[in-house]
C-alpha positions, 0 to 999 in steps of 0.5 A: 652840588649838581648831579653831573659833578657827583657822577665823577669817578673821584667825586664818588670816592671823595666828596661823596664818600661814606666816611664823613671825615673824608667827605668833609675834608674833600668838600672843604678842599674844593670849596677852598679852591673855588674861593681862591680861584675867584681871582681868575674871574673872566680870565683864561685858565688851565687846570693841569691834572683835572681828573674827573672835572669836579673842580672846574665844574664847581668853578664854572658854576660860581659867580667868579667863573673864568672866561675859558677853562681848559682841563688837561688830563693824561687819561684819555678816558677821563678826557672823553668822559668829562667832555661828554658829562660837563663840557656842554659849552666848549667855548667856556669849558673843555678837556684835552689830553695833556700831550696837547699842551706841547703844541705852540698855541699853549705856550704862554697862553694862560692867565692862570694855572691851577694844579690840585693834588697832582704834584705829590705824584710827579716823579720829574718834578722840576721838569713839570714846574718848568712846563708850568712856567711855559704855559703861563703868561708873564705876570700870570698866576698859579694856584697849587694845592698838595696834601700835607703828609708831615707832622700831626696831620700825617698821624691823623690821615694814616689813622683815617686811611686805615679805618677807611680801608678796613671799611672799603670806603673812599680811595684808600684800599689800605694804609701806606706802609711806614716803619715806626722810624719813617713815621716819626721822621715824617712827623718831625720833618723840615723843608728837606726830603726826609725819607726815600719816596717809593716810585711805582711803575705801571705796565706802560712804563709810567712812573709815579709816587704815592703819598708816602714821604711827600713834603709840602715844605720842600715843594714850597721851596722849589716853587719859590725859586721859580715863581713869586710866592704870594700866599700860603694857606691851608684847608680844610680850616683856612686860618690854620697853618698847613702844619696843622691842615690836611692840604697846603695851598700856594698862590704864585705869580710868574716872574717877569 
């Protein structure tokens, strides 16, 4: 892994985390994403919510790199930092502010769209999925990953978050609060929303969810209503069901 990648804001807390379990989980997640995104080799790709650029940097270093990759992020500081640190060749990789995607040149412009670990935080989820459909060409494909916050994985994650928070490691200052009733409801959740999700509002008025109450099965149902679902898989161990994984992955195609 290159030094440029390891210098990323999130990379320091995730793939380079001092907690071995957290580091292994995130490293496996990114490797799984690069493998699944090999289908986009030679194509024009949009990574929505590109963060510190870790995934795109790894993908562009792989043998199956896209011809052009655009990372979109709502934090302008992240955009500027990624362009300075990673986007040496602007013709192949560059980062833009998410607001630019409203411009006409981005409508139906992409062969593929990637969105990793973002949709669990989005409050206007339906509007976000509608935007995805606007940006992708007819027949274009999407690769989406979200955390599994239900079932047995939730119990494991909450324990790891609590320990990591005590040790001051990773991006987990503490354990998201669940009552015992909420925790048990989440462990046995189905495809409908099972508990109320808290909404956080920052001083600028931006609203977001944390991980509490996120249901990957509900998202899969919503995605299937808009796109053709080609594959559902998991990480860090790909042959396990997402019911036993840390992350769920969806490969989809925009319907004609």
